[in-house]
N, C-alpha and C positions, 0 to 999 in steps of 0.2 A: 543187362542181354549176357550167358554167355555160348558160347562155339565152343562145341570139340572138337575138335578137325582129327580123325584119324584111317589108319587104312585096312577098308577091305577085301576082301578076297583081291589084293592089289592094285584096291581102287582109289582113288580119294572123298573123304565121304566127309560130311560135317552133321553133324546134329546143335540145337537152337537147342538151349534151356531143356536142355532133355529131349526131344522128341524131335520127329524129320518131318519139316515142317514144307506151306511154300515158300518159304527165306531157301533151308535147304535143297528141295531142287531147284530155284533161279542162279544159286548161288556154282553147286555142282553141273549143270546147264548151259545156263544163258550170261552166266558174270564175265564170259572173254568175250563176247560181239561187243566192240565197240559202239557202236549204236546206243547201247545196255546203257554205260555209261555219261554220257553224252547224255542222254535224259536224264541222268539223275543229276551230274553236278548245275544243271541248265532248269531242273525243276519245270520242265514243258506239262503246260495241263492236259496236255492228252494223253489215255494211257499207252503204253508201247507195250508190244505181242511178239514175248519171241519168239522159242522153238516150245516150253513148256512154261514162260511163267506171264505173267501181268504185273508191270510197273504202273501204281496210278498214284496219280499227287493222292492227299487228302486235305492240306492244309500249309498253309508257312512251308514248310523244310520237311513233313510228315508227309511220309509213302507208305504204301498199301502193297504191298505183293502176294499175291493168289496167282491160283492155276486155277485153266480148263478142263482140264484132263484129269483129276481126279479130286472129286467134290471132299473128302474127306482127310483131305492135307487141309493142314489150318493155314488161315491167312495172318499172316504179318503185319503188324504197324511196327515203321523203322524210323528211326530219321533219316534223313539223309549225310549226316559227316560219320553215324555206325554204319548205315548202310558200304558210303563207298570205303571202307574203313576195314568193315568183313569181306566186301571184295578183291582187296590191295591184301588181308593176311591169304584169301584163299590164293589168290594166280599164284603167290608165293609157296606159301602150302604145299599145288600143286606138281610148283616146280622140286624142293625139297625132300616132302614125303617126307617131314619129321614130322609127331606128331603131338598138339600142341592143345590148349585149354583157355581162352582168351575171354576176357568180358571187355565189353563196348557199351 
């Protein structure tokens, strides 16, 4: 999975595998909530709903990231370690604003 972190109109943005999807929305809007990180780390069975995103455990360590705001945004399935890694990279990117492309 490739994540492209870039600045658009002065705002940090991220594309996942070349598209803006539910995971992009989650990173940009809800990933800073400590409750979201705790939910991922503990692999909680019930879904977590943020301001724009929904996280739910599919099985084992695999999560689905979706949104109920815009049905046209694709849901993304991602493993716990990848998701935590992307959140960490995003939070660092928000501070340093240095564009980068990473593979997780």
